[in-house]
N, C-alpha and C positions, 0 to 999 in steps of 0.2 A: 701349900703356901697361903692361898686365899682362905682356905678352911681354918687354918690356925689363927689367922688374923681376925676372921669373923667370930670364931669361938671366943677369942679374948674379949671382943666387944660384948658378946652375949653374957660373959662371966664378969663384966664390969671391971676389966683390967685395962688400965691406961686407955680409956675409951677415946678421948680426943685424939691422941697420937695414932691409935690404931684405925680410926676412921680415915685419917689422912693417909696412912700407909695403905689401906685397902683401896683408896682412890688411885694411888699410884700403880698398884698391882693390877687392877682391872683395865688399865690402859691397853694391856694386851688382850685382844678380843677373846682368845681361848680362856683366859682367866675369868673374864666377865661371865661367859656362859657357864663356866664351872661353878662360879659363885651363885648364880641365879638358880642353878640346879640344886646346889647344896643347901641353900637357905630354906627352901620349902616353906613350911608354915611359919618359920621364924623370921620371914621377911618383914613382918609387922613390927619387929623390934626397932628397926631404924626410925620409923616415924615417931615412936615414943621418945626418942632422944631429942626431939624438938622441944620437949618439956624440961630438958635439963637446965639446972641453975647456971651451968657454965656456958657463957655466950659462945666461946669458940667451939664447944662441942655441938651446939645448935647449928653453927655455921657449917662445920664439916659434915654434919648429918644431912643438912639441906643439899649441899653440893653432891654428896654421895647419892642421894635420891635422884638428883638430876642425871647423874652418870648412869644409873641403873634404868631410869626412864620407865619404871613400871606404872601402868596407867592408874592403879589404885593409889599411888602416892600423890597424885595431883591435888586432891582436896586438902591433904595435910600440909602441902607446901603453901597453898593459898591461905589457909587458916594461920599457919605459922608466920607468914609474912605480915598478915593483918595484925597479929598479936605482938609481934616482935617490937621491943622497946629500945633495943640497942641499935643505933643508927648504922654502925659499921658492919652489922650482921645482915641488915635487910636486903642489901643488893645481892647477897648470896642466894636468897630464895628466888630472886628474879633471874639470876644466871641459871639456876636449876630449871626454871620454867621453859627455857628455850628448847628443851627436849620433849616437850609435851604439846598436845593440842589444847591450848588454853583459850580457844575462841570464845567460849561461853563466859569467860571472866574478863573479856576485853573492856567492858564498860567500867568494871571495878578498877582496872588498871589505869584507865583514863582519868577517873576521879582521883586516884592517888597521885597521878602526875600533875593534875591541876592544883591539888593541894600543895604539893611541893613547890610548884612554880610561884605560888602566892606567898610562900613562907619567907621569913626574913633570914638571910644568911648571916652567920657570925663566923668568927675565926675558928670556933670550936666545931661547928656543924658543917661548914662549907664543903670540905673535901668529900665527906661521905654522902652529903645531900646531893652534890653534883654527880657523884658516882651512881646514886640511885636514879637520878633523873636520866642519865645516859642509858641505864639498863631498861628503864620503863619505856623510853623513847624507842629503843631498839626492838623491844617486844611488840610495840604497837605498829611500828613501821614494817616489821617482818610479817605481821599478820595482814595488815591492810595495804601494804605496798606504798609507793610514792606516786603522787599525781605528777607526771612528767610535764615539764615546761617545754614549750616550742621556741626555738631560737628564731628571732625576727630581726636581729641587728646587723644584717648584711650591709646596710648602707649607713650605719651609725658610725661616726668617727671613733676609731679605736686605735690604740697603740698596740701593734702586733709584733711578736718576735717569731721568726721562722728559724728553728734550729736545724742546721745543715751539717753535712760533712765539713769539718773545719779546714780540710785541705782544698776544698773546692767551693767556697762560699760564692765567688763570682758567678758560678753557673746559675745559682738561684737568684742572685742579686740582679742580673741582667733581665731575667724574666719578670721580676717584681717591678723594676724600674720602667718597663714598658707599660705597666698599668699605673703605677704611682712613681713619678720620676724622683721624688724626694727620698726614696728608700735608701738606706745606707748600711754598710757592713759593720758588724761588731764581732767580738772574738768568737762567738759561737754560732753566728749565722747572719741573718738579715733583720733589720729593725725598720719598721715603717708605720707611719700614721696614715690610715686609709679610710675611705668611705666606700671602697670597692672590694670588700672582703669576698664577695661571691666570685670575683674574677681571680683572686689570689688563691683561694682554696684548691682549685684544680691543678696548680703547679705540682709537678710530680717529684721534684728533687729535694724537697725539704722533709726532714724526719718527723718534726712535731711543730704544731702551731700553738703558741701561748699568748696570753694577754698581759699587759702591764697596766696597773691601776694608777691613774694620775694622782700624785700626792701621796702614794703609798707603795713605793717601789723598793725601798731599803729600810730595814729596821735593825735594832740591836737584838740580842738573843734573849731578851726578857719577854716571855709569852704574854704577859698582861699588857705591856706597852705595845706589842705587836697587834693585839686585838684592838686596842684603842686607835692605833694608826690606821688600820683597815676601815674602821667605822668612820674616822675623820675623812678618809679618802672616798667615802660614799660607796662602799661595797654594795649595799642594798640597791642604791640608785643604778649602779652599773648593771646589775642583773635585771632589775625591773625594766630598764629602758631597752633591753635587748631580748626580752622574752615575753611571750604571751602568758597570761595567768598570774595569779597573786602569790605572795609568799605563803608558806616557807619554801626556801630553797635548801637542798640537801648537799652537804659537802664532805670531803675527806681532807686530811692533811698529810702532806709528804714532806719530810725533812731530810734534805741531802746535806750532810755535815760530817765532819770528822769526829764529832762527839760520840760518846758511847751510846749503844742502842737504848739502854735504860733512860739516859738523859734525853734522847730524842723523843722517846715515848712520853716522858714526863712533860716535855715542852708541848707536844701535840695535845695532850689531855688538858693542860692548863689553858693553852690558847683557845681550844675549842669551847671549853666551858665559859671562858670569859667572853668570847665572841657571841655565843648564844645569849648570854646574860645581857650584854650591851645592846644587842639588836632585838631584844625581847623575843628571841627565838624565831626571828624572821629567816635566820639561817640555822640549820640543825645538822650536827655532825652525825654521819651515818657511814659506817665502814663498808656496807654492802649495797646501799641503794642511793649512792651519791650521784649528783648531777654536775658537780664541778670539783676541781681539786685546787687547794691552796698550797702552792709549792714554795718552800723556804730553801734557798740554796746558799750555803755559806760561801762568802767571797774572801778575797785575800786580806781584807781588813777585819776579818772575823765578825762581820755583820751578816745579815741575811738579805739576799735579793728576794723579792716576793713576786711570784708569777702565778697566773691563773690558767688552768686548763679546763675548757668547757666540753663536757661530754654531751651537751645538748646539740653540738655541731657534729653532724655525721661526716666522717672522712670517707668519701665515695671513690677515691682515686684508684683503689685496688680491689674493689668489690668483686671483680671477676675472679679473683684468686680464691676459689672455693676450696681448693685442695692443695696440700703441701706434703712434702716428704722431708726426712731429716736433713738431707743435703741441699734443700731448696735455697736459692739465693733470696735475700730479702728484697721485696719488690722495689723499695726506694734505691737500693744499690743497683738493681737492674736498670732503673730509670736514669740513675746517675751515669752508669756505664754508657748507655746509648747517647746521652747528652754530651758526654766528653768526646765520644767518637763520631759525632754527627757529621763532621765535615768529610769523613771518609765513606759515608754511606750514599748510595745512589737511590734516587726515586725509581720505583718500579724495578728494583733489583731482584735477582734470584738469590735467595738466602738459605743457608743451611746451618742448623745447630746439631752437631754430632752427639751431644750429651744433654738433651733438652730437658730432662726431668719433667716437671709439670707445666712447662711451656712459658714460664715467666719472662725469660730473656727475649724470646721471639715475639711475644705479645707486646712487650715494652718497645722493642725495636720498631715494630709496625706503627705504634702510636707516635714515635719520634719522626720517622721517615717512612712513608708508605712503600711497602714492598709489593712486588708483582707475584712471585711464586715462592712460597716459604715451606721448607721441610724441617721437621724435627725428628731426630732418631734417638732412641734410648734402648738399652739392653733389657730394662725392667718393664715387663708388660703392664704392671700395676701403674707405674708412673705415666705410661702412654695413655692409659684410660683416664687418669686424672687430668692429664694435659688436655685431652679432648673436651672434657667437661669445662675446664677453665676457659678454653678458647671459644667454646660455644657461648659462655657467659660474657666474654669480651666482644662477641659478635664479629669475630674474625674467621678467616679461612686459612688454616694451616694443615699441611699434610703430615701426619704422624706415622712413623714406621717403627715397629718393635723389632729392632735388630741391633746386633753389635756393629758399631761404626766401622770396625776393621774388616767386616765382611760386606759392607755396603757398596752397591754399584748403582750408577745412574747414567741415563743416556745423554745428559747434557751437563755442562760445567756451571758453577755458581759464581756470582759476582762477589759473594761475601760469605765467610764462615764466622759465626758469632756464637760464643758459648761460655758457660760457667764451667771451667775445667774441674774434673773430679779431684777430690783431695781427701786426706785423712790426717787425723791428729795422732794416730797410732804410729809409734816408731817402728813397729813390726811391718808396716806397709810402705815404708819409705822407698824401698827398692822397687816395689810394685808400681808406685806412683811415678817414679822416674822412668821406668820402662814404658809406662803408658804415654808419657810426654814424647819419648823417643819415637815410639810407634806412630803417635799422632802426626808428628811433623814429616814422617816418611809417607804417611797415607794421605794427608790433606791435599797434597799437590795433585793427586788424581782427580780432585773435584773442583779445583779452583782455576778460574780463568787467569790468563797471563797478567792482566791488570787488576786481579782480585785482591781483596784485603782479608786479613784475619783479625778479629777483635776478641780478645780473651780477658775474662775476669778470672784471675788466678791467685792461688795461695802459694805458688811455687815459681816465683820470678826467676830464680836461678836456672830452673829447667827450661824456661822459655828462652832465656838468653843463650844457654848452651846448645840446645837442640834446634832452636830456630835458626841460629847462626850456622850450625852444621848443615842444615837443609837449605842454606843460602837465602833465607828470608831476612829482610831489613827491618829493624825496629823503627817505626815511624813516630810513635808516641809512647810515652811511658808515664802513667799516672799512679801515684800512691793513693790508695783509698784508706787503708788503716794500717799504720805501722804496728799497732798492738796485735791485730789479727793477721798481719802479714799478707794483706790483700792488695792487688794491683790491677789496673786495666792496662793492657798492652795491645798496641795496634801494629801489625806487621804486614808487609807486602813483598812481592817478588823484587 
């Protein structure tokens, strides 16, 4: 297949089309190796096509050379880029360069970028000039990296949005109001203007922390107008006042909207180019080396809410979680579970997790209310080892045992059993999961004190209701976590 396509190019048959076809064929790695082997001495034919009178042939040839990434192609790509007169073709040479070590040509690429930045944009050249600027910037940043800025705005007045589980916003709201009483609830979480960001960051029950820019919180779906609005809202001042170091700042764009993917991509490109132009590149779009995200979220009025996510702020809440397995509970869900069930927990309690996985639930439980003696059991030896590493990183003491819970014996009873119950999305395992719940409620009574409690994060509420009741346990609390995922926190006692 690749041989026939390459031979057609050699024989000057539909060259432009066959270059494009060959690029598609070598996306399969085995085809690429087959082509490289077959080309032999004829591999020099491809660079010669950069001299073609047909601009699209030159474009496809450059891109193919990038795909093949043969070291000897690099000089031809650089020379081709320098000589190319068609603006719409030039960025293709730059795309090709990404697959080479172009370090020795970095000064030349910087000069090209400076020249473009000084050029006058017109309706005719704007699109392709901006595309070339983006590709040049990406090449330079990829080679040199980004000088990271340090966040210093912990006590700078900021409007902050804490996105939370929508069913349990008050859990986070109460914690924020203890720091800043003026915090209030909104449909997706908690909104607060604060000068005590360093005190809010450690709260464990929010999912994400975002910033709103005064004067630039809502815009229409016009990317040019959106860029103007952010500039008018002093985006540069916002970042400069909260970071050490000078511009440029590097950003990415996220568009959350019902619009088609192609339209979202077009909005992001036009917005980014205009924002770079208006700020004189004090902010630069970079998909791989960004420091902040500008997030556009479509609202019910078909406008965009604008929020900022700063990656210069380190989220240290769950850094102990070095290891996970596929069934691991999300740490913010574990934190929410223990916050919801807090009133049922005793200080210095003896606690057991019969399906502990990598230890997240037990670690978060101890952070919420200090336990005395804590045991984690899991049938998987690998999970137990990972749990021990996580617990050491959390600087806690938890006793882990690699054993099937249904074979577990212990000399004393526990005040509390807390766990993320096993689950499966496979219909083939539904019976197995139901039998596990039935066995769990038969077994757990062997290890629970008369006044003990059971706290379950579950995907199978119906099994808890059925088999918990059959084992004569009373449902004390019942919290919906996610209707979409079918998750609940349930508290039971004798």
